[in-house]
N, C-alpha and C positions, 0 to 999 in steps of 0.2 A: 503494500500500500504506500510506502514511502516513495517508491520509484514513480508512480503516476503523479504524485504531488510535486516531486522535484522537477519532473518533465514539464508539468503545467506551469510551475513557477518560472522555469527558464524560458518557456514560450512567452509568458506574460512580460518578462523583463526584456526579451528581444523585441517584442511588439512595441513596448514603451520607448525603447532606445531608437527605433526606426521612425517613430512618429513624433519626435521632439520638435520638428519644425525647422531644423537647421539644414540648409541645403548645401551641397558641395560647391566649392568655389575653385577657381583656377589659382595659379601661382600669382602672388602679389609682390610688388617690389617695395622693399622697405627703405630704399634710398641708400645713400653712402653710409658706411659704417663709421661711427665716431672714432676719432683718433685721440690717444692720450697725450701726445706731445705735438705741439703746433709745428708746422712745417716752415714757417717764415721767420724773419728776424723779430725779436722781441727786445724792447728797450725797457729798462727798469727805472722807475722814478719813486721818490719818497712819498709816503702817505702816512696817515695817522696810525696805520696798522703795520708799518714796515714797508720795505720795497715791494712795489707792485709792477708786474710786467704788462706792457701794452704792445699789441701787434703793430708792425710796420709792414703791411702788405705791399708786395711788389718791390721792396727794398732788398737789394742784394749786398752782401759784404764779401769782398775779395781778400781782405786781410783784417787782422784783429784791430788794427788802428782805426779802421772805418767806424768802429763802435763809438769812439770819442766824438766824432762829428755828429752822430745821431744823438748822443747825450747832450752835446752843446746846443743842439736845436731845441732842446727842452720839450716839455709836454705841449700838446695842442691846446687851444683855448678850451675845448670841451673837456680835455683831461685835467686842465687846471681847475675848471669848474667842479670837477669830481674830486678835488682835493689832492691832486698830484703836483709835485714840485721837483725841480732839479737842484740837488744840494752839492753836486760836484763842482768845485771851484773852476771857473773858466781860465784863471790865470796860471793854473798848474799845467806843466807840460807832461804829456803821457806818451809812453811807447811800450808796446806789448810784444813779447815773443813767446813762442810755444814749442815745447818738445814733448811729444806723446801725451798731450792733455795737461801738462804742467805749464801753466802760464806764469811768466814773470812780467810784472807791470812795474816799470820804472817811472817815478814821478819827480818833477822838479817844482820848486816853489813851495808855498805854505800849504801843506796838505797833511793833516794828522790822520794816521791810519789806526782805526780801532774797530774791534769786532762789533761793538755796539753802535757804531756810526752808520747811519743810513746811506751816507755818500759812499762809504766803503761797500756796502751791500749793492748799491746801484752799479758800481764798477764791476764787482765780482760777478754778479748775475748777468749783466749785459755782455761782459767778456766771455762768460761761460757759454752763453747762447751763440755768440759769434764763433767760438771754438767748435761747437757742434756743427755749425753750417760750413765753416771753412775747411776743417780737417776731418770731420766725421767722427769725432770723439763721442763716446757715450756720455750723456749729461752727468751721470753719477760718478764718472771718472775724472771730470775736470777739476783741477785745483789751481787757485790763483795766489801767488805770493806777491806782495807789494813791497817795493824798495824805494825809499824816498830820502829826503834830506834829514828826516827825523829818525831814520832807522828802517828796520825790516819788520813786516807783519805777515802772518799767515804761515802755512797755506790755508786758504779758506775755500769752502765749497758754497755754492749758491744756497743750498737748503739750510745752511746755518742761519741765514738772514731771513728766510721765509718761515721758519718754525718758531714764531713768537707767540 
């Protein structure tokens, strides 16, 4: 007697599943998959929450020193309205070199390098992004050492400035 009940129950469940009103559809396109790391240049500016990166679509960097021109250009009017500012001194001379993801940034002029300083974070993060684009270094492998009139600081990684 249990077999006929089981068979009847299975038939009832099959009937309920086929009559639920959902019709088969074809394949639908979900669009482009999201990417975790942006593909273009990012420039980092100071904010109330620490350095924040902004995209510069269409901008290419051929060498690390191109980063300083982008920083000197400062945030756009819209970015300033959103609380971003450039704290990197314009009167400091900068030159960056890289060997296998280890960037050496030489500065001249009055520039204090401190791990708590947002201007240092701006430089480190902007240079790290340029290193990824110019030399193909993995972002987590980029290290930046700053050498200036006041001494040497680092090596730093961008994530040190973004994890506040």
